N, C-alpha and C positions, 0 to 999 in steps of 0.2 A: 716561167714559173708563175702561173696565174695566182696561186696561193701566196706567194711571196709578195706579189704585187698588191693582194688584198691587205696583207700586213702592213704595207707601207701606207696604204690608204687610211687604215685605222690610225696609224701613227700620226698622220697629217691631221685627222679630225681631232685626235686628242690634243695636238699641239695647238689648234685653233681655241679650243676650250681653255687651255692653260694660258694662252696669251690674254684672253679676257679676264681670268682670274688675277693675273699679274697686274693688269692695269687697275682693276678694282683695289687691290691691296696697296698699290702705289699711291692712289688717290687717297685711300683710307689714311695712310701715314703722312700725307702731305697737305692737302687742301680741303678734304671732305669736312663739311660742318659737323660739329659735335652731335647735333640732334639726328643726323642722319644714320647713326650706329645701328639702329634696330632693322631698318631697311636694308642697310648694306650687308648685315649679318645673314639675313634671309637670302639675298641674291648670291652671296658668295656659297652659302650652304647648298642652294639649288644647283649652281653650276658645279660644285664639287661633287654632288651626287650624280650628276649627268656624266661627269668624267669618269667616275668609279663604275658607273653601270656600263659605260662604253668599253672601258678597259677589261672588265670582268664578265663581258657577256658570253653566252654560250658560242656565239659566232667566233669571238676572239679566242676562245679556249679551243675550238675546234681547228682554227688555223694554226695556232701555236703547237697543238699536239701533232698535227700533220707535218709541220715544218721540222719538228724535232725527231721524226722517224729517221732511222739510219739511211734509208733510201733517198730521202729528201737531202739530208745533209751531204750525201755524197755527190750530189750535183751542184752544191754550192761553192762560191768562192770565198775567200777570207772575209771579205766585208759582209756578205749576206750571212754567214754563220755568226759573225759578231752581232749583227743586227737582230737576228733571231734569239741569241743568247741574252741580249739586253732587254728586248721585249718580254721574254719569257721570265726573266727576273722581276721586271715590274709587275707583270700579270700575277706571279706567284705571290708577291708581297701584298697584293691587294685582294686576291680572289676570295680568301677565306673571311675577310672583314665585312660584316653586314653593311648593306646600304645606309641603313638608319644610323648606325654607328659613325659612318663617314660624315653624314649630315649633321649629327649632334656634335662631332669634333670641330667641324667648321663654325658652327654657331658659338660653341664655347670659346674657341680661340679668338673669334672677333670681339666677343664681350670681355674676355680676359684681357686682351691688349688694351682696350678702352680703360678698363678698370686699372690696369698697370700704370697707364699714363697719369691717371688722377692720383693713384696711391703714390707714385713717385714724386709727383709735384707737392704733395702734402707730407711726404716722407711717413707714410702711415702703412705699416706692414699688415695690420690687422684688416685693412680695407681690401688688400689683395689676397690674403690667405685663403678664402673660400674658393676662389679661382684656381690658385695653385694646387689646392687639394683635389679639385675636380679634374684638372689636367693630369695629374699623376695618376689618379683612379682610371681615366679613360686610356692613358698610355699603357698601363699595366694590362688592361683588358684587351687592348690591340695586340700586345706582345703575345698574349695567349693564343689569339687568333692565328697570328703570323707564324709563330713558332720560333725557336731560337737554338743556338748551338749548345750553350751551357746554362744560360740564365736569362731572365726577362730583359735586362738591359741590353743584351746582345742584339736583340730585334731592332732596336733603335740605333744603336752604333752602326749596324749594318746598312741602315738606310742612307746614312751620310758618308760613311767610308766602308764601302763593300769589302768584305773579307776580314774586317777587323772585329774583334770581340773585347769584352771588358779585360779579360785575361791578357790578351795580346797588348792592350793599351798600358795596362799595369807593368808589363815587362819593359815597356819602353819608358814609361814615366818615372819609375823608381830610380833607375841610375841618373836619369836626367835631373830629377829633383835634387839629388845629392850633390851633383856638380854644380847646378845653379845656386843652391843654398850656400855651398862653400864659396862660390865666387862672389855672391852678394854680401855674405857676411864679411869678407875680406875688404871689399870695397867700402862697406858701411863703416867698418872699423877706422878707415883713414880719415873720416869726417872731412872729406874734401868737397868742394863745390867748384869743379873745374869750369873754365870758360869765364865769360864776362856776364854782367847784369844786363842781359839782353831785354828781358820783359818786365823786371821788377820797376814798379812805379811808372809804367809807360802805358799809353793807350795806342791801339792800332785800329784805325778806321775800318769798320766792318764792310763798307761798300768797296773799299780799296782791297781788302782781302778777298772779297768775291771776285773782283776783277783779275787780281793775281791768280787765283786758284783756277779761273776759267782759262787763262792763258796757258798755265802749266799742263792741265789736262790735254789741252790741244797740242802742246809741244810733245808730250808722251805719246800722242797718237790717238787720243779719244775722237772719235767721228761724231760731231755735233749733227750732222745730217741725219744720224740715226740714233740719236740720244739727246738728253738734255741734262742740266745741272740745276738742282733745286735745294731747298733747305729742309731739315728734318731734325727732330730732337735727338734721334739716334742714326748717324749716318749709315746709308745702306745703298746697295746696287740691285736693281730690279728690272726685269724684262728679259727678252730673248730675240734671237734671230736679228731682224732689222730695227728693233726698238729697244735699246738698252739704256736705262736711265740711272743717274747717280745723284745722290744727295750728299749734303755736307752741313756741318754746324760751324758757327763762328762765335768767337769771344774776344771783345776788344781788349782784353788784358793780355792776350798772348797770340802767337801764331800757330797754335796746334792745328788750325784748319789746313795748313799746307801738308800735313802729314796724313791726316785723315782723308785728304783729297787724293793724295798719291796712292793711298791704300785703296779707295773705292775705284780709283781710275784702274788699278791693276786687275780689279775683279771685272771691270767692263771691258778692258782689252782683251781679256780671255774670251768673254761672250762674243765680242765684235770679231774675234779672230777665228770663231769656228767657221768651217767651210759653208758658204752660202748654198752650195749644192745640196747640203744636208739639212736645210731648214725643214723641220717636220719629220725628218729621218730618224729612226730610233738611235742612231749613233751621233746625231747632231746636238750634242750637249756635253757638259763637263764630265770628267773622269770620276771625280769624287769631290766632296767638299774640302777635303785636305789639299787636294791639287788646287781647287779653286783658290783656297787661302794662301797657297804658296806663291800664287801670282800676286796677290795683293801685298803680302808681307814683303815680298822681293822688291816691288816697286817702292814701297814705303821705306823699307830699312836698308836693303843694299843698294838701292839707288838714292831714294829721297833724303836719307840721313847720312849719305856719304860725303867725304871731303870734295870729291869731284863734282857733285851735284851742288853743294853749297858754293864751290867756286863758280859755277855757272849762274846760280840764281841770286846770290847775295847782292850784286850791283843793282839789280832790278828791285830787291827789297828795300835797299837804301833810298833809291829814287822815289819809291811809293811812300815810304815810312821814314819821315825826317828824324824820328827819335833814334833811328839806327846809325845816324851819321858818325857817331863816335865809337862805334863797334867795328870790330874786325871779323874777316872770314873765319879765322881760326878760333876766335872767341865765341862766335855764333855756333860753329860746328861743335865745339865742346860743350856748349850750353844745352844744345838740343839732344845731346847724348849723355847728359848727366844720369846717373843711376841712383835712384832714391825710392824708398818705399812709399806707395801711393794707394789710395783706396780704390781708385778708378782703373779698371781694366784697360780701357781704350786710351788712357793716358800713361800707362806703364811703359817703362824703358825695355830694351831688348833683353836685358839680364833677368829681370823680375817678371816679365810678361807671362812666361810659361807656368810660373808659380801661381798666378791668378787663375790659370786654366786648371791646374792640378786641384786646386781648391774646389772649383765648380764640379770637376769630375768626381772628387771624393764625395761631395754632397749628393750628386745624382746617383751614384752607385749605392750610397746609403739609403736613399729613397726607395730604389728598386729592389734592394736586398732586404727591405723593411727593417733596416737598422736605425733609420731616422724617420721621424713623422714630419709632415710638411709644416707643422706649427713650430718644430724645432730648428727649421732652417736658418732662421735668423740668428740664434744663439750659436749653432754649429759654424756658421759663417764667420762670425766673430771670433770664435775660438781658433778657427783655421787661419785666419788673417793674423792673429797674434802668433801662431806657430810658425807660419811661413815667412812673414814680413815683420812681425815685432810691432805691429800697429793694430788698433781696434777702432772701427768706425762707430762713432756715436749716433750718426744719422743713417737710418735705413736707406735713404736714397744714395748714400756713398757706400752702401753694403749690399745687401741682399735684394734690393729693388733696383739696382742700376742697370740690369740688362733685360732686353725684351724677350729673350728666348724662351723662357719658361712660360711666359704668358701666351706665346705662340705654340706651346707644346712641343718645343724643339729639344727634347731630351735626347742626348747622344750627339748633339751638334758641337758643343763646346770642345771635346778632344781634338776635333778637326782643326781648330785654331793652332794648337801646339804642334800637331802633326804637320801643319802647314809650314811652320817655322823651320821644321827639320826638313822637309822636302825642299823648301827654298834654298836653304844653305847648301844642300847637295846638288841641286840643279845649278845654282849660281857658281859653284865651284867649277862645275863642268863648263859652263858658258865662258868663264874667264880663261879656261884653257883653249877653248875652241874659237873665241873671237879675239883676233889680234887687236891689241890697243883698246880694249873696251873702256878702261877707266879714262883714258884720254878722250875718247868719244863722248863720254858722258859729261866730262868737264867742258866740252865744246858745245853742249846742248844737242848733241846728236844722239837720239835715242833709238834711232832706226834700226842699228845693228842688233841691238838686244832684243827688240820687239819683233823683228823679223825671224831672229833665231828661235825664240819662244813659239812664234806662230808655226814655223816649219817643223819643229820638234815636239810641240805639245798640242797646240791649238787646233791645227788642221787635221788631227787624228781623231777629234771629238772623244767618244768613249769607246773607240774600236779596242784599245787596250785597257786592261784593269790597272790600277795604281801600281801595285807590286811589279807587274810586267813592264809598264812604262818606265818605272824608276830604274830597273835593270837595263832596259833598252838604252836608256838616255845617259845614265852614269856608269854603267858597267857593273853595278852591284846593287844589292837590296838597300832599303832605308837604314841609315845609320846616324845616330845622334851625334857622332863624334864631329861631323862637319859644322853642326850648330855651335858645339862648345868651341871647336877650333876658330870659328868666325869670331865669336864673342872675345875669346882671349886675344886674338890678333887686333881686334878693334879697340877694346877697352883696356889692354895691357898698357899701351903708350898714354892713354888719357889719365889713368889712375896709377901709373908706375907700379903695376902688379908684378 
């Protein structure tokens, strides 16, 4: 099938361009000098346009049209059909978007991210507002070119979580919000602070934190021969194939770095678990961002914040940080799983985290439905925080400016964080039933069983299956939020005597 081989060749070429874009983006968010932003925006814009032209060329269109003919499909195996399906999807999402708009979006995003960093540092929303307005304007324009099922926001949701729409997310979020709000209210009413004063009034050497985090990532299975661990204002994972990099942030007043590290390592393990035979192949990437997030949230919460993991890691923490000498494993476990309202999403506990996502989803939906103007987002944010968590940020850096996503034009991304929590609970429930003695293995510091199970059942399939199909294949049923709620009740019931 020479036409199919032509498709694979184009896919490999696109992957090479994408690798370069990832490297430029990683450098921009880690070590790039501030004065290089203008040149970097031009470089990324040029590469983005080259990528777009390659993907949407008449040659690519001709190949895709040929491979989607009934006669061609009849000769394909399951993998080939899936590869054509995914390349067709990628092509169709880009084909109608003009080259110049792609280039403009890249330039705007690079400058907006730089402006966001400065605005966040100064806690000045007005400094970032023009960039937010431009991003919303461009993304609305893109939605009209791409097309959508019901409303413009659907076009962007579908980019990150194929098959989902605003309506479908609302149907999942509404009952979830009620359950979480009820649980959070009950917990807050108890006015308890379980656990011990693990962090209060103490300092934790940052260099030692880096050392411990590096060791933990290695224990979980992160391959340093094909990756590296650096620092960033906002922890992230970036890269693909044989070069997958993670970043973390550190604060001497706590050990939150341990959990942002396990989170990012979860992302990296997914990328490093994709089949090497599929590097550059249309199927050699993640299923969806919700599934990607399920891996990070699973390693962060179901493993990293579990009693078993603390049993394993706490002796090492006491060796490295003398201020923990008078603390106990149980006290540490309960302290890191305290439930309390917080302004910062990445510092939120498991019970309230999805409420932070619901807030962002509400605002994004309002922006794309023309119910909210960009200049109103700060006020709407504060009102939603008051509604969901009964707290109001006084500082924009603790509110509307805390996330990088909108500066990068990533509207539709936030819902995947909540979906990831739901996928994670359902997948982990299956893993516990299929892996004998999983909890005891984690307590011993053996993470091979879980990592290998995830690779065999999820990672090695790339995006051969859609998220809905993968969930049914893996767990025997469609996505169901009850597993997430059941997990929270089982975990936090004993901690808070619910």
